C-alpha positions as CSV (number, residue, x, y, z in Angstrom):
1,M,4.9,-11.6,2.0
2,K,7.5,-9.8,0.0
3,V,8.4,-6.2,0.8
4,S,10.0,-3.7,-1.6
5,K,13.8,-3.7,-2.2
6,S,13.9,-0.3,-0.6
7,F,12.3,-1.6,2.6
8,E,14.6,-4.6,2.6
9,V,17.7,-2.3,2.4
10,F,16.1,-0.1,5.2
11,A,15.7,-3.1,7.4
12,K,19.2,-4.4,6.7
13,E,21.1,-1.1,6.9
14,A,19.2,0.6,9.7
15,P,17.6,-2.1,11.8
16,E,17.2,0.0,14.9
17,V,15.4,2.8,13.0
18,Q,13.3,0.2,11.0
19,S,12.3,-1.4,14.3
20,A,11.2,1.9,15.8
21,W,9.3,2.7,12.6
22,M,7.5,-0.6,12.6
23,E,6.6,-0.2,16.3
24,T,4.9,3.1,15.4
25,V,3.2,1.5,12.3
26,H,1.8,-1.3,14.5
27,K,0.6,1.2,17.2
28,L,-1.1,3.3,14.5
29,D,-2.7,0.1,13.0
30,T,-4.1,-0.8,16.4
31,A,-5.5,2.7,16.9
32,S,-7.3,2.7,13.6
33,K,-11.0,2.3,13.6
34,L,-11.1,1.1,10.0
35,D,-11.4,-2.5,9.2
36,K,-8.3,-4.1,7.6
37,K,-9.7,-4.1,4.0
38,T,-10.7,-0.4,4.1
39,E,-7.5,0.6,5.8
40,E,-5.4,-1.1,3.0
41,L,-7.6,0.4,0.3
42,A,-7.1,3.9,1.8
43,Y,-3.4,3.2,2.1
44,I,-3.2,2.2,-1.6
45,A,-5.0,5.4,-2.5
46,V,-2.5,7.5,-0.6
47,M,0.4,5.6,-2.1
48,A,-0.9,6.2,-5.6
49,A,-1.5,9.9,-5.0
50,T,2.0,10.3,-3.5
51,R,3.6,8.1,-6.2
52,L,5.0,5.6,-3.7
53,E,4.6,2.7,-6.1
54,S,7.3,0.5,-4.6
55,G,5.1,-0.4,-1.7
56,L,2.0,-1.1,-3.8
57,P,2.6,-4.8,-4.4
58,F,2.8,-5.5,-0.6
59,H,-0.3,-3.4,0.2
60,V,-2.3,-4.7,-2.7
61,T,-1.6,-8.3,-1.5
62,M,-2.7,-7.3,2.0
63,A,-5.9,-5.7,0.6
64,K,-6.7,-8.8,-1.4
65,T,-6.0,-11.1,1.6
66,N,-8.5,-9.0,3.5
67,G,-11.2,-9.4,0.8
68,A,-10.6,-6.5,-1.6
69,T,-11.6,-7.2,-5.2
70,R,-9.7,-6.2,-8.3
71,E,-12.3,-3.5,-9.0
72,E,-11.9,-2.1,-5.5
73,I,-8.1,-1.8,-6.0
74,I,-8.7,0.1,-9.2
75,S,-11.2,2.4,-7.5
76,A,-8.9,3.0,-4.6
77,I,-6.2,4.1,-7.0
78,L,-8.5,6.3,-9.1
79,V,-10.2,8.0,-6.1
80,G,-7.4,10.5,-6.1
81,L,-7.8,11.4,-9.8
82,P,-9.8,14.6,-9.2
83,A,-7.4,15.8,-6.4
84,V,-4.0,15.0,-7.9
85,G,-4.7,14.3,-11.6
86,N,-3.6,11.5,-13.8
87,T,-0.4,10.8,-11.8
88,V,-2.4,8.1,-10.0
89,I,-2.8,6.1,-13.2
90,S,0.9,5.1,-13.1
91,A,0.0,3.0,-10.1
92,L,-2.5,0.9,-12.0
93,P,-0.1,-1.5,-13.8
94,V,2.0,-2.0,-10.6
95,A,-1.1,-2.7,-8.5
96,L,-2.9,-4.9,-10.9
97,E,0.2,-7.0,-11.6
98,A,0.5,-7.6,-7.9
99,Y,-3.2,-8.4,-7.6
100,D,-3.2,-10.9,-10.4
101,E,0.0,-12.7,-9.1
102,V,-1.6,-13.7,-5.8
C-alpha cells in the first residue's frame, strides 16, 4: 500500500524517528477498542477536519479493505462539517479518487 510522499521522505531521512513513531502508532492501534473499519473511518474524519489530505489515500484504502463503503467514506469526511465548516469538503475528491482506484 502506497504512503504519501511526505511519509516516504520522513522514513528515508529520519528512519530512527519514523521507527519510534510507528512503534507508538502500533501500540495505540492495539489499545483501541474500535474495530478496524470504524477506526479508519474516524481517522479519515480527523484527517479531513485537520486538512491532512496527503494521508487520505492510504487510510481510505485501509477503510475500504476493512469493509467501508464509498458512502461511509463520504459520511466520515462530512461528519466534521458542523464543527469545522466546509474545510472538510476539500478532502472529498482526494478520498473518493483513492476509493475508486482500489
